[in-house]
C-alpha positions as a printed Julia matrix, in Angstrom:
261×3 Matrix{Float64}:
 28.04   -94.44  34.27
 26.57   -91.39  31.9
 23.75   -89.29  32.15
 22.57   -87.58  28.85
 19.5    -85.48  28.79
 20.28   -83.37  26.0
 16.62   -82.09  25.03
 17.77   -78.6   24.11
 16.95   -76.78  20.65
 19.72   -78.33  19.13
 19.09   -81.67  20.43
 15.36   -81.36  18.54
 17.1    -80.43  15.41
 19.45   -83.79  15.82
 16.38   -86.06  16.33
 14.94   -84.76  12.85
 18.29   -84.9   11.02
 19.31   -88.4   12.59
 15.35   -89.67  12.07
 16.23   -91.36   8.67
 19.4    -93.15  10.08
 17.84   -94.43  13.17
 15.17   -96.3   11.5
 17.53   -98.36   9.91
 19.41  -101.61  11.0
 22.15  -101.67  13.53
 24.81  -101.6   10.93
 23.31  -100.9    7.77
 24.43   -97.07   8.11
 27.63   -95.73   6.64
 30.54   -95.76   9.77
 33.38   -93.78  10.03
 36.86   -95.14   8.3
 39.99   -95.42  10.28
 41.72   -92.32  11.33
 44.1    -90.77  13.58
 44.27   -87.57  15.13
 47.35   -85.8   16.79
 45.65   -82.51  17.21
 47.62   -80.2   15.67
 43.94   -78.11  15.34
 40.55   -78.98  16.27
 38.72   -80.03  12.89
 35.36   -78.99  12.93
 34.12   -80.59  10.01
 35.35   -83.87  11.86
 34.46   -82.94  15.31
 31.41   -81.22  16.93
 32.35   -79.1   19.67
 29.66   -78.94  22.56
 28.58   -75.67  23.24
 25.8    -74.12  25.06
 24.04   -76.81  27.17
 25.03   -79.35  29.78
 23.86   -83.57  30.2
 21.33   -82.86  33.11
 20.88   -81.59  36.91
 23.89   -83.95  37.74
 26.45   -81.91  35.96
 27.89   -78.36  37.48
 29.54   -77.09  34.25
 28.02   -75.5   31.13
 30.03   -77.11  27.77
 31.66   -74.13  26.25
 33.7    -73.69  22.92
 35.74   -71.78  24.94
 37.21   -74.65  27.08
 38.33   -76.54  23.71
 41.66   -75.84  22.59
 44.28   -77.74  20.47
 47.95   -76.37  20.38
 51.3    -78.1   20.27
 49.8    -81.03  19.2
 47.77   -81.78  22.36
 44.08   -81.25  22.69
 42.93   -79.39  25.88
 39.71   -79.59  27.36
 39.49   -77.25  30.49
 37.0    -76.9   33.54
 36.99   -73.33  35.52
 34.75   -70.98  37.09
 32.75   -68.91  34.84
 29.02   -68.48  34.66
 27.33   -69.68  31.66
 23.55   -70.45  31.61
 22.87   -71.74  35.0
 25.65   -73.27  35.91
 28.97   -71.58  37.85
 31.66   -73.42  35.99
 32.45   -73.86  32.35
 33.89   -77.46  30.63
 34.99   -78.9   27.61
 33.57   -81.53  25.35
 33.8    -82.65  21.71
 32.45   -85.7   19.54
 32.84   -86.84  16.43
 30.2    -86.05  13.75
 30.0    -89.7   12.45
 29.55   -92.58  13.9
 31.63   -95.82  14.25
 31.13   -99.53  14.46
 33.48  -102.68  15.25
 37.57  -102.0   15.56
 40.16  -100.4   17.79
 39.75   -97.33  19.34
 42.51   -95.48  21.08
 43.54   -92.32  23.27
 46.7    -91.12  24.73
 45.22   -89.03  27.89
 46.43   -87.07  30.74
 43.82   -86.58  32.95
 42.6    -83.23  34.58
 43.34   -82.59  38.49
 40.47   -82.01  40.96
 38.0    -84.3   43.36
 34.42   -84.07  41.67
 35.86   -84.16  38.02
 35.71   -86.51  35.33
 38.17   -87.08  32.5
 36.51   -89.58  29.8
 37.41   -91.05  26.48
 34.22   -92.84  25.15
 31.67   -94.05  22.6
 27.88   -93.35  22.95
 24.65   -93.6   21.13
 21.47   -93.09  22.85
 18.14   -91.44  23.21
 18.98   -88.18  21.45
 19.76   -90.33  17.96
 16.34   -92.06  18.71
 18.08   -95.08  19.84
 18.46   -96.99  23.11
 21.7    -96.11  24.66
 25.1    -98.05  23.92
 28.35   -97.11  25.5
 31.9    -97.96  26.22
 34.05   -96.05  28.4
 37.14   -95.31  30.03
 36.72   -92.44  33.11
 39.63   -90.81  35.38
 37.16   -90.04  38.64
 38.72   -87.1   40.12
 38.66   -88.74  43.54
 41.48   -91.35  42.63
 44.08   -90.56  39.86
 45.5    -94.01  40.52
 42.92   -96.21  38.6
 40.53   -95.82  35.67
 36.86   -96.85  35.48
 35.99   -99.17  32.82
 32.07   -99.53  31.91
 29.83  -100.37  29.16
 26.09  -100.0   28.32
 24.0   -101.95  26.26
 20.32  -100.63  25.27
 20.26   -98.52  28.59
 21.71  -101.05  30.8
 24.87  -100.66  32.68
 26.51  -101.98  35.93
 29.5   -103.58  34.05
 31.94  -101.18  36.09
 35.74  -102.54  36.55
 38.4   -100.42  38.05
 41.94  -101.01  37.16
 44.98   -99.52  38.71
 47.54   -97.36  36.73
 51.43   -97.22  37.2
 51.27   -93.6   37.55
 48.63   -90.93  38.51
 46.64   -90.15  35.7
 47.2    -86.57  36.13
 51.08   -86.5   36.05
 51.28   -88.33  32.97
 49.59   -89.72  29.93
 48.13   -93.07  29.6
 47.19   -95.19  26.67
 43.61   -96.23  27.06
 42.15   -98.51  24.25
 39.41  -100.94  23.48
 38.93  -103.59  20.68
 35.36  -104.04  19.83
 33.91  -107.03  18.24
 30.59  -108.92  17.58
 29.97  -110.3   21.37
 33.49  -109.57  22.35
 35.32  -106.4   23.95
 38.93  -106.2   25.04
 40.2   -103.3   27.01
 43.6   -102.15  27.45
 46.08   -99.67  29.51
 49.18   -98.81  28.07
 49.3   -101.56  25.68
 48.3   -104.5   28.16
 44.64  -106.01  28.12
 43.13  -105.35  31.61
 39.67  -106.75  30.79
 37.75  -108.87  28.98
 34.13  -109.42  28.2
 32.71  -112.43  26.2
 29.34  -112.4   26.88
 27.48  -111.31  24.14
 24.58  -109.6   26.24
 27.21  -107.49  27.62
 28.48  -106.42  24.31
 26.99  -103.22  22.75
 26.11  -103.66  18.96
 25.08  -100.12  17.6
 27.52   -97.9   15.95
 28.6    -95.21  18.27
 30.14   -91.43  18.01
 33.42   -91.06  19.77
 33.79   -88.23  22.9
 36.38   -87.21  24.76
 34.8    -85.15  27.67
 35.73   -83.23  31.04
 33.33   -82.07  33.45
 32.49   -81.98  37.07
 29.55   -82.91  39.38
 28.22   -81.07  43.02
 25.91   -84.26  43.29
 27.7    -87.19  42.23
 30.53   -87.27  45.05
 29.97   -90.98  45.78
 31.0    -91.85  42.5
 33.29   -89.13  41.22
 34.25   -87.53  44.75
 33.27   -84.31  46.63
 33.5    -81.5   44.42
 35.83   -78.48  45.56
 36.72   -76.28  43.11
 40.5    -74.58  43.62
 41.58   -73.61  40.1
 41.15   -73.85  36.56
 42.64   -77.6   35.32
 42.73   -79.3   32.12
 42.38   -82.67  30.49
 44.91   -83.2   27.73
 44.86   -85.62  24.96
 47.87   -86.37  22.88
 46.35   -88.52  20.17
 42.98   -90.33  19.39
 42.68   -93.2   17.06
 40.16   -95.58  15.17
 41.29   -98.75  13.33
 38.57  -100.46  11.15
 38.59  -104.34  11.02
 40.81  -105.52   8.77
 42.85  -102.05   8.33
 46.86  -101.99   9.08
 47.81  -100.49  12.06
 48.34   -96.53  11.85
 51.16   -95.87  14.19
 53.73   -98.29  16.12
 52.31   -98.27  19.56
 49.04   -99.3   18.41
 47.28  -102.05  19.94
 46.0   -102.83  16.55
 49.45  -103.82  15.5
 49.47  -106.89  18.09
 46.41  -107.96  16.51
 47.1   -108.26  12.6
């Protein structure tokens, strides 16, 4: 479940900059190459840090670069009290500057603690890019740290949610989340095990997308994310993220891509 309403000055600039790309066929544009990021730093030539806006009325925090840090080989996305624009909280998000197509996507994530919060690893493209919404999601919802929600949107249509149980609470240990995206097929993995497969082409996105790591909260989406009840600053952590293009060698021993080749 995703809400994107980034009609800010930055968004309008992106509309103009991406206009020529948006007119191209889905896979005609150049997409990103295979990579692994262990987050010794946040490479801002590769990642864009969301800063100074929010995604709509449902979101109770403003994206802030102060909530994005990398040290000791771990990306930390924070959520804490702090008035910014018209919100009482600040939160952290990064997104790739390039779009990526079919392949294997992987992130090693420890969720942040707190009802009403969302620790997310996903890919997305949509109206801000002058395209219909396509999206593939892993989301740990603060109301229940013992499961992760999978979902995908195709041309703005969702309703493909699936909840997958986790062996340990997501805020106590890292979990490896991965999906393998192919034409007409999508496979989701948790800690190296396939937990869900989609083979209906109508339920598989086909538009290249940007990769996001995102930690945010809501006062209004209690039924989905849990009743928001802020107690203290909290952090979502990411140990590693990777994308492996079809046909490329797997890039680290634990990679799901190693099992596919």
